[in-house]
Structure formats: structure tokens, C-alpha cells
Phi, psi and omega in degrees: 000314180297324179295316179295319178297318180298317179297320180296312181292325180299320181295332185263345189289148175233171172056222184297332178288323175297320177297321178299313182291342180288345180252123181291147175280174180295152175294148181296341181271002183295131176290149176298336177294340182241359190282127172278124188231150169232111175284129187229142172220145176238150170242140184221172179288346178180197185247006182262113181300331184286331187238343185254164185221158178293140175246324180205156175228133176235146179211154178220120179283152174228128174253102187064235182260027180238122176280129184257088184295334179295340179263002180295142184206146173224132178238136174260137189253128181281167171108005181299320182292334179297334179271356179092126172091350180064209183281339177060213184291345180296342179300332180291342180268304187262348176079005179273124180265169177300321180296319179296320180290321177302328181273003182283186182258158176300152182302318182299320180292318179298314179296323178300317178295315179299312184296325176295320179289332185273347182305129176073011183239161169271140176271133177245134178206168175254121191056066194295345180304325180295309179298314182300314184292313182293318182290323179293318178297319179295317178297322180296322181288331184261318189247003174081006181206157180277167179262122174240117185218140175299137191226140169248144187227114181294330176298310181294321180296318180290323177299316178298319180299315181296320180293323176297327179273012179061036177247126179270116180299140179225148171051244185273005189303330185253010173286148186306311180298322181293319179294317178303319179298321180295332180265010176075023180266150182290159178271142176240153172300131185275169169070028160247130193303311184290326178292318178293325176296317177295319178301319180292319180298314179298317180297318180300318178297318179294318182295326184259010179293138174304332179295337177261015175075025181254133173271122180307317183294313183292328178295318179296317181294320182294334177278356177057047177289000000 
């Protein structure tokens, strides 16, 4: 299904999205030791695609099991006031003010940078549906087609692990900070896009470490990349 969707969106894509689709993603059999990954996080005015909009995108590349901090990037997207109301109460969550957003870059430019960084890579996110939905909607509005990209999701991987261990996740159990704590990782201030992307990348490495009984190949296959 994802392959058919990708082919359909590829035919309709223009600009930076067409350039993205021109580069094939990694083979599904690629070991995590060799897998090119881009950890991605988005911040928005809310979670409703119909009424909310992107405010920032952060990403951190991973080459196999190595986080490439030199490639970390965060872009703030201008135009919140154009939709009416600015960032509103969401500023209390992500810390982005109207002035910061006013000084940001146009959506097309921000997406162009992200898509260039994502070329040939798998996208990694925590509860990836948010990133997939917002980024695909944004690409559709700018480039005429949605974004279809192979994705790994630390939320889904941890949920599967808990269910295999006969543990039913409850409440905050699957939130990024709580999972990081279970794997002995330090806490970071939440809701800054590039920091959350790095948090997700570090967690993924811990989750798939041989020391935690994870096979890189089987983890990749189970995520259906």
C-alpha cells in the first residue's frame, strides 16, 4: 500500500518534493547498523490538521548507529498570524512566540530544507502519525502531493515490547520522557523540535541496542520500513 501511495504522490509532486521522490529510500532488508535515518519532530499550534498549523520542524541525522550532531537543524516557520490569532495558547507548550514565528522562514523553504535532509533516509519519530500527517498536509499545500516516507516509530516499538512482556501500557507509560527514563537516558526540556528529535534518536539507539536484546534486522522488519 505504501509503495502504491508513494508512486501516486510521486507523479503529482512538484519542486523539492519531486526532488525528494527522485531518490530511492533504503531497502527494507537494510540492517540498522547501515541504515540512514533522520529523526524528526514538529511543533504546531495544536493537533487538529483542519485548524492548526506547523510552527517548527527539527531534525537530527543518524548514519547507522551514529548520531550526526553536525547535521542537526531546527527551522521556525512564519505565517501563524496569516491564519489568524498567531500561536495563541500553544506558546505555553513549545515556547515559540509570535515575534519568533514572524522572524521564521516561509513554509516552502522550511519543507525544502527538511526534504533535502530526508532524501534517501528513513524517518524516525515518536508517535510518528503526528509528523507524518502534518508534514504530508504541508507538502500537499505547497508541492501538490503528500509525503510518503518509510518510518520508524519509537512509540510503536515500545508498545510492542511492553505487550510482548505482557505489560499493558497505561497513562504516561508511552510518553517520550517516561520511556527514556526506563532506558536510563537523561531528561531534556520537552517541546523544542530539535531537542525532541535528538531525544527520539537517542532512545531508538538504546531500544535497539544488542545489550537490550534487540536484533537490528528484526526490529527494522517489524517496523515494516
